[in-house]
C-alpha positions in Angstrom: 110.2 58.6 87.5 110.5 55.0 88.6 113.6 54.6 90.7 116.3 52.1 89.5 117.6 50.6 92.5 120.4 48.7 90.6 121.7 52.1 89.5 121.6 53.4 93.1 123.4 50.4 94.2 126.3 51.0 92.0 126.5 54.7 93.2 126.3 53.7 97.0 129.0 50.9 96.3 131.1 52.7 93.6 134.3 51.3 92.5 135.0 54.3 90.1 134.3 57.8 91.2 134.6 61.2 89.2 134.8 64.4 90.8 133.8 67.3 88.6 134.6 71.0 88.9 136.4 70.9 92.3 138.6 74.0 92.9 140.9 75.5 95.5 138.2 78.1 96.2 136.0 75.2 97.2 137.8 74.8 100.7 140.9 73.9 98.9 139.5 71.0 96.8 137.3 69.7 99.5 135.7 66.9 97.4 139.0 65.6 96.0 140.7 65.5 99.4 137.8 64.1 101.1 138.0 61.1 98.7 141.7 60.4 98.7 140.8 57.5 101.1 138.4 56.2 98.6 139.1 52.3 97.9 138.3 52.4 94.4 139.7 54.5 91.4 139.3 58.3 91.8 139.2 60.7 88.9 139.0 64.4 88.5 137.4 66.5 85.7 138.7 70.1 85.6 139.4 72.3 82.7 141.2 75.2 84.7 144.9 75.0 84.1 146.0 76.1 87.5 143.5 73.8 89.4 144.7 70.9 87.2 148.4 71.3 88.5 147.0 71.4 92.2 144.9 68.3 91.4 147.8 66.4 89.9 149.9 67.4 93.1 147.2 65.5 95.1 148.0 62.4 93.2 144.8 62.4 91.3 144.4 61.8 87.6 142.6 64.7 85.9 140.7 64.8 82.5 139.3 67.9 80.9 136.2 66.0 79.7 134.2 63.4 81.7 133.8 61.5 78.4 137.6 61.1 78.3 137.8 59.0 81.5 139.1 55.5 80.2 136.6 53.4 82.2 133.0 53.2 83.4 132.1 55.5 86.2 129.7 54.6 88.9 129.3 57.8 90.7 129.8 61.4 90.0 130.2 64.3 92.4 129.3 67.6 90.6 130.6 70.9 91.9 130.4 73.2 89.0 128.6 76.7 88.7 124.9 76.7 88.2 125.0 77.5 84.6 127.2 74.5 83.6 125.0 72.0 85.6 122.9 71.0 82.5 126.0 70.4 80.3 127.7 68.2 83.0 124.4 66.2 83.3 124.5 65.6 79.6 128.0 64.4 79.7 126.9 62.0 82.7 124.2 60.7 80.6 126.5 60.1 77.5 129.0 58.5 79.8 126.3 56.1 81.1 127.0 57.1 84.7 124.1 55.6 86.8 123.9 58.4 89.3 125.5 61.7 90.3 125.0 64.1 93.3 124.8 67.7 92.4 126.5 69.8 95.1 125.8 72.7 92.8 123.0 75.0 94.3 121.2 78.2 93.1 118.0 76.4 91.9 114.4 76.5 93.3 115.6 77.2 96.8 116.4 80.7 95.6 113.0 81.6 94.8 114.1 83.1 91.5 112.5 82.4 88.1 116.0 81.7 86.6 116.8 79.2 89.4 113.4 77.5 89.0 113.8 77.3 85.2 117.2 75.8 85.4 116.1 73.1 87.9 113.2 72.3 85.7 115.4 71.7 82.8 117.8 69.7 84.9 115.0 67.4 86.3 113.4 66.9 82.9 116.6 65.7 81.3 117.2 63.4 84.2 113.8 61.9 84.1 113.9 61.4 80.3 117.0 59.3 80.6 116.1 57.7 83.9 119.3 59.3 85.5 119.5 58.9 89.2 120.1 62.6 90.2 120.6 63.2 93.8 120.0 66.9 94.6 120.7 69.5 93.5 121.9 71.5 96.5 123.2 68.6 98.6 126.4 66.7 99.8 125.3 63.2 98.4 126.4 59.8 99.6 128.4 58.6 102.6 129.6 55.1 102.6 132.4 54.9 105.1 133.3 51.2 104.2 134.7 52.2 100.9 135.6 56.0 101.7 132.8 57.7 99.9 132.4 60.8 101.8 130.2 63.9 102.3 133.0 65.9 104.1 136.8 65.4 104.7 136.2 65.1 108.4 134.1 61.9 108.3 135.6 58.6 109.1 136.3 55.6 106.7 137.4 52.0 106.9 134.5 51.2 109.3 130.8 50.7 109.2 127.8 50.4 111.4 124.1 49.3 111.4 122.5 52.7 110.6 121.3 54.2 107.5 120.6 58.2 107.5 118.5 60.1 105.0 118.8 63.8 105.3 117.4 66.7 103.4 120.2 68.9 105.0 123.9 68.3 104.0 125.0 69.9 107.4 122.8 67.7 109.4 124.0 64.7 107.5 127.6 65.4 108.2 127.0 66.6 111.8 125.1 63.4 112.5 128.0 61.1 111.4 130.5 63.0 113.5 128.3 63.2 116.7 127.0 59.6 116.5 130.6 58.5 116.1 131.5 60.1 119.4 128.4 58.4 120.9 129.5 55.0 119.6 127.0 54.8 116.8 128.3 54.3 113.2 126.7 54.6 109.8 126.4 51.9 107.2 125.3 54.5 104.5 123.9 58.0 104.5 122.5 60.3 101.9 122.0 64.0 101.6 119.4 64.8 98.9 118.8 68.5 99.2 116.0 69.8 96.8 115.1 66.1 96.1 113.6 66.9 92.7 114.4 63.5 91.1 115.1 61.2 94.0 113.2 62.2 97.2 113.3 60.8 100.7 110.8 58.0 100.0 113.1 56.6 97.3 116.1 56.3 99.7 113.8 55.1 102.5 112.7 52.2 100.3 116.4 51.5 99.1 117.7 51.5 102.7 114.6 49.4 103.9 115.8 46.6 101.6 119.5 46.9 102.5 120.3 43.9 104.9 123.3 45.9 106.5 121.0 48.6 107.7 119.2 47.6 110.9 117.6 51.0 111.7 117.0 54.2 109.5 117.1 57.8 110.7 115.6 60.6 108.7 115.8 64.4 108.8 113.0 65.9 106.5 111.7 69.3 105.8 109.0 68.1 103.7 107.7 65.3 101.4 106.5 65.6 97.7 104.1 62.7 97.6 102.7 62.2 101.1 100.6 59.1 100.4 103.4 57.3 98.7 105.8 58.3 101.6 103.4 56.9 104.3 103.0 53.7 102.4 106.7 53.1 102.1 107.2 54.3 105.7 104.8 51.8 107.0 106.3 49.0 104.9 109.8 49.8 106.2 108.8 50.3 109.7 107.3 46.9 109.7 110.8 45.5 109.1 113.1 47.7 110.9 113.0 50.8 113.3 112.6 54.2 111.7 113.1 57.4 113.4 112.3 60.9 112.0 113.4 64.3 112.9 111.1 66.7 111.2 112.3 70.3 110.7 110.0 73.2 110.4 107.8 72.3 113.4 107.3 76.0 114.0 105.9 78.9 111.8 109.4 80.3 111.8 111.0 77.0 110.9 108.5 76.6 108.2 109.6 79.8 106.6 113.3 78.9 106.8 112.6 75.7 104.9 111.3 77.5 101.8 114.7 79.2 101.4 116.7 76.1 102.3 115.4 73.4 100.0 112.2 74.8 98.6 110.0 72.2 100.5 106.6 72.8 101.7 106.0 72.8 105.5 103.6 70.2 107.1 101.4 71.0 110.2 103.1 69.5 113.3 99.9 67.7 114.6 99.1 66.1 111.2 102.8 64.9 110.8 103.0 63.4 114.2 99.9 61.5 113.9 100.6 60.2 110.4 104.1 58.8 111.3 102.9 57.3 114.6 100.2 55.4 112.8 102.9 54.0 110.5 105.0 52.8 113.4 107.8 55.3 113.1 109.3 57.2 116.1 109.2 61.1 115.9 112.0 63.1 117.5 112.6 66.9 117.8 116.4 67.3 117.6 119.7 65.8 116.4 120.6 64.4 119.8 117.4 62.6 120.3 117.7 61.2 116.9 121.1 59.8 117.6 120.0 58.5 121.1 116.9 56.8 120.1 118.6 55.0 117.0 121.4 53.8 119.4 118.9 52.5 122.0 116.7 50.9 119.5 119.8 49.0 117.9 121.6 48.0 121.2 118.9 47.6 123.8 116.5 44.5 123.8 112.8 45.1 123.4 111.3 47.2 126.2 107.8 46.7 127.5 108.0 48.1 131.1 108.2 51.7 132.2 109.7 51.2 135.7 113.4 52.2 136.2 115.8 51.1 138.9 118.7 53.7 139.2 122.0 53.8 141.0 125.4 55.4 140.9 124.0 58.8 141.8 124.8 61.0 144.8 123.2 63.9 146.6 121.0 66.4 144.5 122.0 64.4 141.4 119.6 61.6 142.6 116.7 64.1 142.7 117.7 65.4 139.2 117.8 61.9 137.5 114.5 61.0 139.1 112.8 64.0 137.8 114.4 63.4 134.4 112.8 60.0 134.0 109.4 60.9 135.7 109.1 64.0 133.4 109.0 61.8 130.3 106.3 59.6 131.8 108.6 56.7 133.2 108.3 55.4 136.8 111.0 55.4 139.4 109.3 53.0 142.0 110.5 52.1 145.4 112.3 48.8 145.7 110.3 45.8 147.1 110.4 45.1 150.8 112.7 42.1 150.0 115.1 44.3 148.2 115.2 46.9 151.0 115.9 44.1 153.5 118.9 42.7 151.2 120.3 46.4 150.9 120.2 47.0 154.6 122.5 43.9 155.1 125.5 46.0 153.7 124.1 49.4 152.8 125.7 52.4 154.9 122.8 54.8 155.4 125.2 57.7 156.4 125.4 59.9 153.3 123.3 57.7 151.2 119.6 56.7 150.3 118.2 53.4 149.2 114.7 54.0 148.0 115.5 54.5 144.2 117.5 56.3 142.9 119.9 54.4 145.2 122.1 57.2 146.4 125.5 55.5 146.8 127.3 58.5 148.5 130.9 58.0 149.3 130.1 55.1 151.8 128.5 52.7 149.3 130.5 53.3 146.0 132.3 50.1 146.5 128.9 48.3 146.7 127.9 49.0 143.2 127.9 45.3 142.3 125.6 44.2 145.2 123.3 47.2 144.6 122.9 46.4 140.7 122.2 42.7 141.5 119.5 43.6 144.0 117.9 46.1 141.4 118.3 43.3 138.8 116.3 40.8 140.9 113.7 43.3 142.1 110.2 42.8 140.7 109.4 46.5 140.9 112.0 47.2 138.3 111.8 46.7 134.5 114.9 48.6 133.4 118.2 49.2 135.1 120.3 52.5 134.9 123.7 53.2 136.2 125.4 56.6 136.4 129.2 56.6 135.9 131.0 59.7 137.2 133.7 60.6 134.7 135.1 62.8 137.6 135.5 59.8 139.7 136.9 57.7 136.9 139.6 60.2 136.4 140.4 60.0 140.2 140.0 56.3 140.3 140.7 54.9 136.8 141.2 51.3 138.1 137.5 51.2 139.0 136.3 51.7 135.4 137.0 48.3 134.2 135.1 46.7 137.1 132.1 48.9 136.2 132.4 47.9 132.5 132.6 44.1 133.6 129.6 44.5 135.9 127.5 46.0 133.4 128.5 43.6 130.7 127.7 40.7 133.1 124.2 42.0 133.6 123.6 42.5 130.0 124.7 39.0 129.2 122.4 37.5 131.8 119.6 39.5 129.7 117.1 39.7 132.6 116.5 43.3 132.2 117.6 46.1 129.8 120.6 48.0 131.2 121.9 51.4 130.3 124.7 53.8 131.6 124.8 57.5 131.9 128.2 59.3 131.9 128.2 62.5 133.9 130.8 65.1 132.9 131.3 68.9 133.3 134.9 69.8 132.3 136.8 69.3 129.2 138.9 66.6 130.8 135.7 65.0 132.1 134.2 64.8 128.7 137.2 63.2 127.3 136.9 60.5 129.9 133.3 60.2 129.2 134.0 59.4 125.6 136.5 56.6 126.8 133.8 55.2 129.0 131.2 55.4 126.1 133.7 53.5 123.9 134.6 50.9 126.3 130.9 50.2 127.2 129.7 50.1 123.7 132.2 47.8 122.6 130.4 45.4 125.0 127.0 46.4 123.4 126.1 48.6 126.4 124.2 51.7 125.7 125.5 54.9 127.1 124.1 58.4 127.1 125.8 61.7 128.0 123.1 63.2 130.2 120.1 62.3 132.3 117.6 63.8 130.1 118.9 62.2 126.8 118.8 58.8 128.5 115.2 59.3 129.8 113.9 60.5 126.4 115.6 57.7 124.6 114.3 55.0 126.9 110.8 56.6 126.5 110.9 56.6 122.7 112.0 53.0 122.6 109.2 52.0 125.1 106.7 53.7 122.9 108.1 52.0 119.9 107.8 48.5 121.2 104.3 49.1 122.8 103.0 50.3 119.5 104.5 47.1 117.9 102.9 45.0 120.5 99.5 46.7 120.3 99.4 46.3 116.6 100.6 42.8 116.5 104.0 43.6 115.2 106.1 42.8 118.2 
């Protein structure tokens, strides 16, 4: 079926939304409550008298038939028992709704003859009518700017530069929440579940053409038309970064896929090679997906693998050097000229200056001068500063100074600069989040661990190296 992007656009930017079949048993009307902040008109469709009273108490207008809603509907959320799914689809078609996501599950993913038969019937009717069916077995669309959500915990009234396409509803929701903590916000997201009518490739093409989306992330378990997917992936990757987390990389993960969304697993080596040739970045976990997207959006193009590091102390300087070296980045010694500059003010007691520059206690007040030396050092391509959440709790007055320092270096634009927040306790984690928010308000990329920072920097370097080698950067 050819995708109707005009219909998809109405759904992603809905002005009228209908929630069909939500009940108290479904986490106390989770779909209706999640959409109370919706900026458009929200309707409910429910026939159970007890549920209707509860829905009215939430301030939402209910109808016993979708067809009775007195205005055109742009997007429907379907949460009915499996046996009623086909009837609801027929009502959506008669109502001329352009698209719906079916939270309803129990189809091909069950491996049962009845589930497979019901899904075939659902797909056939949708295709016959060119209905844009998202799912089944998914949590659908997230557009925070208008309050369309996949879960009540998600944010609204704000928007970011990322588009996320996820076969898993749990991963789609978790990505939005974890990325928010890390200072990365979604523009649009979709969970497409079994993907029998609209697959990942359709949303990739749609997000690829969306000017508000600067980079696209995907969580995939499989693709139906590999040739088409790779063609569209190459086209989109030529215009904006695409980062893909592939589930089912192991034999055990591949078996789990079959019972989750009914997708076919793809051999790891084949997959990695194919997406690399298309210019996309492959990652192995949620954190790496978030970090790589964040680095691609906020960092300038990176072409050098040498890293200058400071802000560390003691054994941590060894750990951070190992973290960057283990992903194939270099932590070189400063030039002779830089060493001479450092020795004019650097206190050697309790510190070391051969990169990472160990500030110890004696040199913590010299961070500005140290960073300026690293910035001018011809042996360094990228700058990294570790900010201790523990020290910021004890010395909160120094936080703004460090924010200003990193902001000045970023604005000069001579070298990419990133920050790492180190935390161990709950109080330190809270401070790390505050540090992250302050830095990313200035467009400074921040990571919560040494390893995450190193891997993200490596991925971004590989991305721009590929673009340069193939004439795209």
